[in-house]
N, C-alpha and C positions, 0 to 999 in steps of 0.2 A: 418756486417748490423751481429745486435742481431737476435738469432737465433730463430723463434715462438712455439710452440708445435704447428700448425698445417702446418706451412712448415717442420717441424720434421718429422712427422708425413705421411707426403705427401712422402717427399723420403726414407722412411721404411721400405714401405710396399710393401715386395717381391710380385708381382702380381703372381695370378695363370693362368694358361692356360684358354680357357674359351672352351677350347671344351676338356670333359671326355676321359676317354680310355671305351669300351662297356665295360672291367672286373673290374673287385676288390679284391679290393690289404690287406694283412697290413703290418701298417707299426709299426717299431718298432724303437724305440729311451730306447731312458738310459740318467739317470741325475745325479753327484753324493751322490742326498742321497733323501730319499723316502719320502711318504707324510706325514705329522706327525697322522696326523688322515683324517675322511673322514666325520667328524662331524662337519657339517660351522661354528659350533659354539665356536671349540673348541683349535682354535689359531687363527694368527696374519700374518704370514707364507703366504708370496702373490705366490710364488711358491706353494704350498700345496692347496692356492685356485685356481691357475691356473689350478692344474690337477682336481680337483671338481667343475672345469664348464664344464668338459667334460660329465658329467651326470646331471647338476641340472642346470635351470635355473631360472634369476633374475626376475624381471617385468620390468624391461628398463636392456638395452645389448647395450656391443658397435663392432659396426660394421668395417670393415680390413681397415679403415682408423679411427680407433678408437674413430665416433662420438655413439654419443648416441640413440638408438632406439628403438621402443617397441620389449615388447618379450610378457611375460605374461601378459604385463599392456597397451594395444590398445589404450585405453589414457588417460588424466587424467586432473583435472584442482584447479585450488586453492579456493578455495568455498570459503575462505576467510583466512589470513593473517599465522592462522597458525593450518591450517585441509588444505589439497590437499586430491584430491577423488578422485579413479584408476578404470578405467573401463578396469576390466580381458577378456584373448582370452576365450571364449567358447569350446567344445568339444574339450581339453585336455585332455590327460590320464598320469598314472606316470609311471615307469616302472614294475610297476607290476597292476597295472588294474585300480588304482583307480580312481573318476576324477577328476580335481581340480579344485578348488571353492575359493572362498573365506576366507570360514572354515583355509581351508589350511595358506591362506598369514594373515589371522592375527596371527593362532597360532603360526608361522617365524613369523611372527615378536616382538610379545611376548616373543618368545625364545632368537631373536636373544639381546631384549633390558632385560633382566632378569642380576638380578644381578651377579649371576653367569655361567655371558657369558665373552668367556675369551675377543671375538671378539666383546663386545659391543662400543666400540669406532667409531666401524663402520657407527654410527648407533646416535651418541650422541645427538642430537637435536631429537629426534621423542621418546615424551614422551606415548603413546600412537594406538590405533589401535580400528575402526570399523568397524561391516558390517554391511552396508548397505544395501544390496541381499545376493543375490546365486551368484550374477559377480560386486558387486561393494564393496574398501574396501573406509574410512578415514582413515584416517595417522595424530595425534595431533603429532603438532610439542611445543616447550618452548618456541619460538616464530622464524620471520620474517629468514628465509634460501633456501637460493640461488643455495644452492649447494644437493639438498637432490637428484636429480633424479640420481649427480651422486659416491652420499653415495647408491644407490640401485640397482648399475652395481653391484653389488660385492654380496647382501642378497641372497643366494639361497634359493629356495623354497622349501619346506618339505610339506608331504603329512601328516596331520593330521592325518586324520585311521590307519596308519601307526605307528609312532607313540606313538600316544596309544596301539596300538596292542604288540611296543615291549618298554613300557615303557619308554619313550626315550624323553618324551616334557618338560624335561629340559633338558638344554646342557650341556654338557659331558663343561673339560678345562681343557688342560694340566698341566697348574700353576700348582691347587690346585689336579689335579691326578686322576679328576673324570671321568672314563668312563661308555659312553655306550655302545648298539647297534648302534647307531651312530658311531657310532668310527669305526669301521670295518666292515658295511655294511652300504649299497647307494639306496636310491629310489626317483631317483629325476625324470624329466622333459626333461630333458637335447637331445641331439642329441647320447650318448653312454651310455648304461647299466655297469655297474659295473657289470662284469659275475662272479672274484671273485680276491681274492685279500693273497697276504701269505706278513706279516709287512717286511723290507727289502731285499725283494726278489724280485717279479715282483708283477703287477697287471695288465689282461688279463680284456678290453671290446668288445664287444658288441657294432653292430651296434642297434640302434631302430629304428625299420622300420616305425613305429609308430612316430615318433614326428612327430610339428605340423605344422614344416617347411621344404622347398624344403632343401635337400638336397645339400652343393658343395662341398664334399667332396665324395670320390672312395672306400673310405673305409666299409671292412666288419666288422677288430675288429682293437684294438690296442693294443702292448705291451708294460708296459710303462715297464724299467726294474733301479734301482737302484744299481752300480757300484761304490763304492765309491775311487775305487785305479786308476789313471787318466789316467797311460798305459793298466789295463786292458777294462777303456771303452774306450780307443783309439783302441789298439789291438782288441776289437769286431769289432769296423768300421770296420777300416779296411781286415779284419775278413770276414767282408759279414753279420757274428751274428746278428749283427743291424744294421739298418737302420740310425739311426742319434744319434747324439749325440747334449745335449745343458744343458749348455754353451762346449762347445770344450777346453779341460786348451793351454794357448797362447802360448804357447813353444809347440806346434802340427801343431800351423795355418802355415803355409806353409809346412812339412812337406807331413801333407795330404793332402793341397791344390794342390801338386804337381802329387799327384797319382793319375792314369785312375778311372773314376768312381765313382770321388770325389769332392765336393767343399766343404767349408769354406763361410759361410754369415756372414757380419758383416756391426753389424750398431754402431753409438750410445744409448745410454739407459740412463731411469730416473736415475736410483739408484744414490744411495749416497750411499757409504761407508764412516761409520767414525767411531770418540769415544766415546762411552759416559762412564761419569764417576760419580762415588757414593758422593754424596754430603750429607749422613750424618756425622752425631756424630765423629765416627772412621771407620777405614778402617776394612778388614775382614782377612787384612794381617795382622793388627798391631793389636789386639784388646788390648784396655784400653787407647790406646797415639789420640789423640786429629789429628780429620783428613786434614792432609796437606794442601785437593783438594777443603778446602771452602775459600783457598787464590787465588786471583783468582792469581797475581804474580805463583803464582806455577803451576794455570793450565795451565799459556803462556808460563810458560817456557818447560812444557811437551810440549803442540804445535809445541814451534823453538826449541828442539833437534833429532824433526821429520826432515830426507832428502825426503818431498816428490817429489823432480824431480826425485830421488835416486830409490826409489818403483815403481815410471813414468819408470821410462825406463828399472831400470831390470824385477822384478819383473811382471808386467804389458805389458813388452814388446812394452812398447812405445801408445800401447794401449788406457788407459783411458785417462781422464783429470782430471788434480789436482783442487784442489776444496778446498775453505775455508766457503762455505754457506752449507746447510743443502737441499736446494733443487737443481735439475740441472736449467740450460741456459731457459732448456721451458717451466717449470712447473712456476703458475703464483708465484710472491712473489721475483723472482731472482730479483736478481740488481749487475750490472756490478762493481759498487760504493762497495761494502759488498762483494761481490767476491774475494778476496786479501787474501791472504793464509801469514801468520809469515812465515818469513825469515828465514833459517836453518840459526842457529847460535845457537854454544855450547857459545862461552863466555857471548851471554848474558840470554842464558839458567841459564848457573850458577851463575852469577852475581841474576838473579832471582830470584831464589833460597836462595843465600843467603840475599837477602834483607826480601824473607819471613821468617824465618828465619831457611833456609832451608842448611847451607855450604858444609854439605858431602850429603847431599840428605836424600832421605826415603824408606821406603819399599812399595808396593802396590800387588797387581794380577792386574793383564791381562790375561781376555780368550778368551778365539774364538773360533768359530766352524773350522771342516777341511774337510765341507760336506755343504756349504751351497753361499759364491759369493769366486766369482774367486781370488786362489793364499791365500784366504782368512788364512791357519797355516804360511803359507810363512813369510806374513808382519807382522804376530803380532812375529814372531821370530828376523826380522830384526829392527820393534822398541825394542823392548827387548832391540839388543847389543846395539840404542840407544841411551837407555836411560841410561845403565851401562854409559854412560864416561859424563857425569855430577851427576849422583850417584844414580840416583833412580834404589833400587836394585828391579826383577820383578822377581815375584814367578807368576811363565807360565802356564796358563794350555788349552788345545785346549781338546774337545771331542766336537762328533755327536752334530748335529743337535734337535737331538731327544732329548738329556739330554742338552744341551745349554739352547736352549731357555725355559725349566723350569726353571731352576735357575737362565734364569735374567729375569724372569720375576716376582720369588720369588724375587729376588732383596740380591740376596747369590753371588753377584760378584764387583767386585770393580770399573777395566777401561775393557773396553766390546767391541769387535766389533760390528758393529751393519751394516743392508743396508735399506735403506726406498724412496721407490721409488716415493709416495707420492699417494699411495693410500689406496680408488677406488678413488679418488672423481684428482686426477692427476692436487690439485691444493695443494698451498702452508697451508692450510687449516689442511691438513694432521697434515705436520711434527707441525701445531701448535696445535689445538686440542690435538695430540696427544705425543709426545713425551717432549713439551720446558711446559705447562701448570701442574699447581702441580696437582700429584692423588687424586682425591676428591670423583671418585667411577661416578664421569660424564664424568670429562673432565681429562686426564694423564693418558687414560689403557696403555698409551706402555713405561711411567717410571716411574720407577719403585725406585727408586735411592735416593728420597728425592729432588731433582729439584723443589726448590722452588722459583719465584721471581711475587713480586703481578705487576708490574708492565705488564710484561707475561700476566698474568689470567688479569690482565683487557682489556688487546690486547685482545685477545681468545673469551670475554663475550663481546666485541661489535663487532668484528668480522662477528663471528655468524649469529648475524640479523641483518647486512648494507647491505642493498637493493644498495646503489652505489656503483660502481663498481672502481673507481677510488680511493674513500674514504677506503675498505675491503683491496686491497691492498697496503694503502701508511698502513696501518694496518698490514698485514705482515711482509713485509717491512721493519718494525718499533721495531715490536717483533723479527728479522733475527737479527740487524746491533745489539739490546742487544745482543743479541746470539755472536755474534762473536765478541764483545766489550770486554766480558764480559768469554772468552773463556770458554762456558758452556759445548759445543759440542771442539771437534778436529775431525772437517772434512778432510777424506784425497783424496777421487777422487770421480768421477765418471767412473762405472766399463761399459765395450763393455758390445754387446750380441752377441756375437762369436757361432753363430754352424755349426756343421760340417754334411754332409749327402749326400748319392749317391745321382748320379745324378738325377736318376727313383722319386731320392720325388723332390714334388712341396707346398712352405708350405709358405702364410707367416710369414713372422717377424716384429716384433713391441716393441716398447723402451719401452714396459712394461715387456717386457720379458717369457711373457704368448704367452706357448707352446696351439696353438690352434691346432687341430687337424681335426675337422669340417671347416677349409679354406685348409686340401691337399687334394694333388691326387699322390698316386704311378702310375707309370707306367716301363711299362715293356721296 
């Protein structure tokens, strides 16, 4: 039976007990890397955005079942196909005391769609915003668009007076090096306030006692600590220094699960791990030489030369799902008929390289982070060795995500690892418009390496305004069929969601991998 997003979400949510303890607690948790920036517009890293969500509220949000519900907007209507009207929640205050109103929404949307915003792709169909009155705003779209509410769930509302006070009305951008006051400070309306931030060390959050919503947590404080070393992070959990690590290194799952007082929670994830390729005239690793990857046979050879099953069994400990599409089975646009990986076949890979004119292989860069995805560095090392068997010489680069993603955004990499969970819409259109469409300032915001296919561009623009769901999904599938057949990306797998925590912690787990402490309880 085909897994649907609805059934996956229903099985994923680890429900929090209904009865809350009478006392409150601190939740101490750790991950392998830090937030990239506290500026909501400076990056597209979903981990960073999940941490920011503790501080900021969107107009609409996702609940425990990841269904959309009102947040700072209480209701909405489609005034005309290209104009949506939102009624705003009254009586809401930002953490520093400013009253929330329409001016904040206007300033936030203008900041979001500014050409200098790194994550403008998350609201690519919005062209403008208008204030109707103090608690009503209109969003202006370039055409009819069925996924606007999905997109808005990841647009965090900022205070206009605060931005004006700190000269932050224009967005920061980690790709271009633009830093603002909002990069290291935050003032939202969310359930927690950012009390202090020490980059690459810790972030301390205190409860927002004036939050407009009724808390479902019992926390007074959250302490987040990035710990890059797997061994050190696990040791911190075992010693009680932290209460939770997310994710847990897969090699330590059994040991932690068998330790008294600790538990491991695992579920499928929406995130597909893939290799993106350079489609420019030449590779960074071989300047002055025509780029071999412009030949589909070369791209197919690279795919055939990766032993996906060995990666799944040894590096991912059997907990990942081998993939051949850029979306998980639960995401709209997935098709079992397309999701068929190329066989691991060294002889065929060599033959394809020879047919393409590279019988002795070629040289390319291969880049990955070492603190973003599960076993990211180890996977890149393994692929480097596999490609050596077909004569492909790899210039391997491994670095922290804080420098890796800006270099990726600037098109400085040849082949690079990327993870994509189809956020914010949880729909295949996210992949189509951000990764596959040509980067033209509106579409292709996460396509820095020159990929351009007019068939895909046409499908992206048609799908954006198609209100017939069956037709829209067919367009997504057609784009994914082209992507697969042309080997425009090399999908690897969907990684699992794996967290380890003290038995005293109850927190729901979600397939988008967001940690949501506003649903957490710490018990004695």
